[in-house]
N, C-alpha and C positions, 0 to 999 in steps of 0.2 A: 362273616363273623369269626368263623373257623381260622379262615386266614389270619385275622387281626389277632386272634388268642395264639395263634404257633408262630406269628412273625413277633410278638410280643413273650414267648418264653424261650425262644432264640434267643433275644438279649437279653434276657431275667436271668437264665439257667446259667451262662460261662460268669457273668458277674457274683451271684452267689455261693457259683464253687469257688472262684477267688477267692472270696470270703470264707468258707469253711476251708479252703487247701491252706488259709493261712495259718490253722491252729498248729499247734505242737505234734497233734498224731492226728491226722486226718482220716473219716472212718466212711462207713458205707452212706451217711448222707452227702460226703462232698461228691462220691464216685457218683451218684443216682441225680445229683445237680448236672454233672457235666457230662454223661450220657446220655441223660431222660431223653434231651430232643431227637437224639440221633438214634436211640433205640426205639420213641414214637416212629419218626420217617420210618425205618427197616421194619416196621410193625405195620405203615400202612404201606408200603410197597409188597410187603409179605399178601396181605388181605386180597392187594389188586390182582395177584398174579395166577393164572391159570395153576401153579403147582403149591397154592398157598398150604393146602393138607401136607405134602413133605416139607415144605419150607418151613411151616409152621414148628413140624414135629422136629424137623433139625435144630432152630432157636428153641425152643423146649430143651431139646437135650444139653446144648451149649450152655443154657441160664443154669441147667441143673446141675450141669459140672464146674462152672463158676461158682456156683456157691458152695459147692462141696469142697472147692478148694480155696477158700475167700480169706483163708489166713496166709497162704502163700502168695496171694497177689494184692493183700490188702499191704502186705510189708514193701509192694514195689509200687505205690500209688503213682507216685511221679510218672514212671513209663507208661502206667495207663492213662495218664493225662495228654503225656506226646503223644501217643497212639490215636488219640481221640483226635485232638486239635489237629497235628500233623495230616493224621489219616483223612481226615476231613476236607484239609486243604485241597492234599493230591486230588480225591475224589472232586472236586469241583473243578479242578485242572484237568482231570481225564475228559470229565463232561463236557466242557469246550473244545479242549483238544481233541477231542474224539470225533467233534463233527467239522473237524481243516481236514479231513481225511477224504483224497480224491473220490468224486462220486457224492460225498456229502454236501447238505447245505449250513454254513455256520451257522451254529446257534442263536448269535447276533442277527444274522440275518432272517432269522426264521421271525425272533421276536418283532421288527421292523416289518416286517411283510402284514403284521396284523395292522397299523397303522398305515401302511401306504403299498397295498397289493400290486400296483405297479411301480417297481424301483426300478431306477435310472441305475446304470452300470456303476458310475460312481460313488453313489450309493451301498450300491451290492460292495463293491470294493473295500469302502469307509468299514462298514459293517464285520465285514472280513477280516479288517484290522485290528477292528474293536475285540472280535473273538480272541484274535492273536496274544491281545494287551493284554485280556483276561485271562489266559491260559499261562501268560510269561507270568503274572501277577500272585496268582495263586501256586504259580511252581515255586518263586522266588520265596513266597511267604514262606511254604514249608519247610522249605532248606533252613530258614533263617528262623525257624521254631525249633529246629532242629540243633543247629547251630546254640543259639542262644541256650538250648538246656542242657548241651553239653560243654559250655563254657561258662556260665553264668548258675548262681545259684537256684534255686528251685524258686524261691521269692519273685526274684526276677521274672525267671521265663513267664509265671503264672500272669505277671501285670503283663507282659508283653500278648500273651495268649485271649487275655481275658479283660483289657481294655484298649491293647493299642491295635490289634487286629481287625476289632471294630471303627476304628479311629481310621485304620488306614481304607479301610473298605469304602468306608464314606467318600474318603480324600479321594479315591479310583474313580468314584461316581461323580466328583464333582469335576475331577480333572476330563474325564470324560467329556462330560458337558461343556464345558468350555471349547473343547478338541470342536465339538458338534456345531457350536454358535462359528467356529472357523472355517471351518472345514466345509460344513454341506449346507447344500441351496438353501434358503429362505424354504423355498414351496415343500421341502422334506424334509424339514426340522421337525422333530417332535419336544415335546416339554418333558418335564420329569412327570407328570400324572398323565399324559400320553401315555409314556412308556410305559408306566406303570401298567395302563391299560391295555395295553398289546402285549406285553405278559400275559395276563389275567385271560383274554382271549384265546392267547396262543395254549396256555395250559387247559383251559376250559373243551377248546376242540380238541386236541389230544386225547385228555380225561373221555372226552366222546367219540373218539375211533376206537380207544383201549374197551369199551363198553361195549361197542359193535363188535366188534372182535372175537369179544367173548360171549 
């Protein structure tokens, strides 16, 4: 239930922020809608950290500073929107790309292992390639976001960030699924729902390991 609500919020908030950002003088409501999901994710990460007391204090000081200087940054909301959008895409790219280092297991390989514990060499190679593809996709999207912001009116960039970005992510999933049907042996293929279940098993296992370490 919580995962469903979080997913719905992440889809709805950018669209609401786009609507709010289209006003002549967007203010705190638009900022809250834009940064809300990312702020909640950061709060969840802080809560799960061993250093949550210190990190929570730093986050509170940061929020206090932003509130004190709200008149300054509210005058440059376009930059704030760009940092949130391009920054989120960059973090996703780093999350995927960081697992491509020597000695690391590619992120998509970790997901696939939930459905296929005994993976063939060809499936490992494929899932590594998908991890590379997602890394490049998020990097390209972050660069495109910056270029559109620099070269086009803010309204056009808001359309790209709030409408085209999720549409392209869905298209990327569809393209990967089509490639999987061609390149992966039938016995090792996973349908969309199986892939989601494998991801949930992976996150549940990771969460459980994190709690055990704490």
